[in-house]
C-alpha positions in Angstrom: 0.0 -0.1 0.0 1.3 3.5 -0.8 2.4 5.5 2.2 0.3 8.4 1.2 -2.9 6.2 0.9 -2.5 4.8 4.5 -4.8 6.2 7.2 -3.3 9.1 8.9 -3.0 7.4 12.3 -1.1 4.4 11.0 1.4 6.7 9.2 1.9 8.6 12.4 2.7 5.6 14.6 5.3 4.5 12.0 6.7 7.8 11.9 6.9 8.2 15.7 8.4 4.8 16.0 11.1 5.6 13.3 11.9 8.9 15.0 12.1 7.2 18.4 14.4 4.5 17.1 16.9 7.0 15.8 18.3 7.4 19.3 17.8 3.6 20.2 19.9 1.8 17.7 22.6 0.5 20.1 21.8 -3.2 21.2 22.9 -2.5 24.7 20.7 0.7 25.0 17.8 -1.4 23.5 18.3 -3.9 26.2 18.3 -1.2 28.9 15.0 0.1 27.5 13.4 -3.4 27.3 14.0 -3.7 31.1 13.6 0.0 32.1 10.6 1.3 30.2 8.3 -1.2 31.6 9.7 -0.6 35.0 9.2 3.1 34.7 5.6 2.7 33.5 4.9 0.3 36.5 6.5 2.7 39.0 4.8 5.7 37.7 1.5 3.8 37.9 2.5 2.8 41.5 3.2 6.4 42.5 -0.1 7.5 41.1 -1.7 4.4 42.9 -0.3 5.5 46.1 -1.9 8.9 45.8 -5.3 7.3 44.8 -6.1 4.2 42.7 -8.3 6.4 40.6 -5.4 8.6 39.8 -3.6 5.5 38.2 -6.7 4.5 36.3 -7.2 8.1 35.1 -3.6 8.1 33.8 -4.1 4.7 32.1 -7.5 6.0 30.6 -5.8 9.1 29.2 -2.8 7.0 27.8 -5.2 4.6 26.3 -7.1 7.4 24.5 -3.8 8.5 23.0 -2.7 4.9 22.0 -6.1 4.3 20.4 -5.5 7.4 18.3 -2.3 6.0 17.0 -2.9 2.1 16.8 -5.6 0.0 18.1 -3.3 -3.1 18.3 -0.8 -1.2 20.2 -3.6 0.2 22.5 -4.9 -3.3 23.2 -1.4 -4.5 24.1 -0.7 -1.5 26.3 -4.2 -2.1 27.8 -3.3 -5.6 28.7 0.1 -4.6 30.1 -1.5 -1.8 32.2 -4.2 -4.0 33.5 -1.5 -6.5 34.8 0.5 -3.7 36.3 -2.7 -2.4 38.0 -3.6 -5.9 39.2 0.0 -6.3 40.7 -0.4 -2.9 42.5 -3.8 -3.9 43.8 -2.5 -7.0 45.6 0.6 -5.4 47.0 0.5 -4.4 50.6 -0.4 -0.6 50.5 2.4 0.6 52.6 5.0 -1.0 50.2 3.7 0.6 46.9 5.0 4.2 47.2 8.5 3.3 48.5 9.0 0.5 46.1 7.7 2.6 43.2 10.0 5.5 43.9 13.0 3.3 44.2 12.1 1.4 40.9 11.5 4.7 39.2 14.9 6.2 40.1 16.9 2.9 39.4 15.0 2.5 36.0 15.7 6.1 35.0 19.4 5.8 35.9 19.4 2.6 33.6 17.7 4.7 30.9 20.4 7.4 31.0 23.2 4.8 31.1 21.8 3.3 27.9 21.7 6.8 26.3 25.3 7.4 27.4 26.4 4.2 25.7 24.3 5.1 22.6 25.8 8.5 22.5 22.5 10.2 21.9 20.0 12.1 24.1 16.6 10.6 24.9 14.0 11.3 22.4 11.7 13.1 24.8 14.1 15.8 25.4 12.9 17.2 22.0 9.3 16.1 22.1 7.4 14.9 25.3 5.2 12.7 23.2 8.1 10.1 23.2 7.5 9.5 26.8 4.3 7.8 25.7 6.0 6.2 22.5 8.8 4.5 24.5 6.5 1.7 25.8 5.1 1.2 22.2 8.8 0.9 21.0 9.3 -1.8 23.5 6.0 -3.5 22.7 6.8 -3.3 19.0 9.6 -5.7 19.4 7.2 -8.1 21.0 4.8 -7.6 18.1 7.3 -8.3 15.5 8.5 -11.4 17.2 5.0 -12.7 17.5 4.3 -11.4 13.8 1.5 -9.2 15.0 0.7 -6.0 12.9 0.5 -2.8 14.7 
């Protein structure tokens, strides 16, 4: 199919992933991202959960709205991952959620910056904050390609 004939959202997700991948080509940096990006999402949801579970649900709802605008298959994958993360948070002892989430958040961001130091390029979100939401799709994209799923 001709790129110009593709639906606008499909072209946008591919463009965003291509732009994101420009600063994520080093295999070591990619490995850091495969581990750290999901941990950052989990820890951010944990921080919001510790404020109030509805805050975490609202963040997931807002992110899902954005993801459904970009790609329904990616949105469904992120919905499944978010549901799993929220379920884990729901069964954790409440007093452990915030300290664990803060610790994981800090360590995972350190890992991200180490990966970018190795890559020799700044993180994509420095130029465009949308890439904070594209990072999880970048990681999920590897799983989708491995499973031969379209996005």
